[in-house]
Each structure stands twice: as C-alpha cells, then as structure tokens.
N, C-alpha and C positions, 0 to 999 in steps of 0.2 A: 349302953348309951350309943344314942346315934351322931354319926360322923356328920359335921356341918362343913364342907368345904369353903376356904378360903380362899383369895388371889395369892397366886405364887404356889399352891398344891400341887402337887403330879397326883394325879388320881387313875381310878380303873374304872369303866363303866361297863356294865353286863346289862345288856337286856335280851330278853326272853318273849316273843319270837324275834329275832336279830333283823337287819333289814335283809341280809343274804343269808340266812339260813337260821334254823333252829336256834343259836345263841348267839349274839353279837357282842364282842369283846373290843373296847377303845383304850387306850392309856394316851395319858398327855398330860398338859398342864393347864390350871385354871388362870386365863388373862383377867380375869372381873367377875365380880357377882353383881347381877342386876336387879333391876325392879323394871318388868315391861310389861304393859298394859295392866299395872297396877297387882301385876303376881311378880313378889319379892322370890329370890332365890335363884332366876335363873343364871346359868355359868357359860361365860364365853369362853370356851372350850378349844385350845389349839391339840390338836390331833397327832401323837407323834408318825402317821402313817403320811400324815397331809395334809394341810387344810384346817380351817378354822370353822367352828357351831356354836350356834346356842342350845344348851343341853335344857328340853324342859324338868320341870320338879319330877320327882317320882309319883306325886298324886296326880299330875297332870297326864301322865304318861298312863299311869292303869286307868284312866277314863277311856283311854281308846284301847285297851287290853295287853297293853306291853308291862310286863314285870322290869324296871329299874333298880339296880342296886351301884350305888357311888360307895367307894371306900376308899381310903388315903393307901398310894402305890407305896412299896417297900421303899426304903432306902437303898 
C-alpha cells in the first residue's frame, strides 16, 4: 500500500540524486498538504535541520530525473 502523508505526520524524504551528493535524506514535519497550480499533494514541509520548503510529488520529481520516496518516520 502507498503511504499518503497528512498534516502533522513526521516523514523521511529520500532523493536520488540528492542536491549535495548521491542520496539526499531529509526528516521533518508535514505542516500542510496543498494543491498548488492545480497539482494536489504538494507538502509544506519543515525540515529538522532547519527551514521550510514545498515538496513536489514523486511524479513531478521523476519528470526531472530524480527518484523521491516518502515514508512515515518511526515514532
């Protein structure tokens, strides 16, 4: 079953290739799930390392050659 993040979930995001190396990993909190530009499922995400970003969907990332996986962080 595919995991669908919800507001308040703690998640782990993995991207290959990462912005600063072969694999990028971010852990943090989903602040909100939004629809932006008609695209549903965009995550407003607060990273534990600092800062807030909007995360594209896995499908959008695949279009630019990046594999992204999102999973619930362990409690």
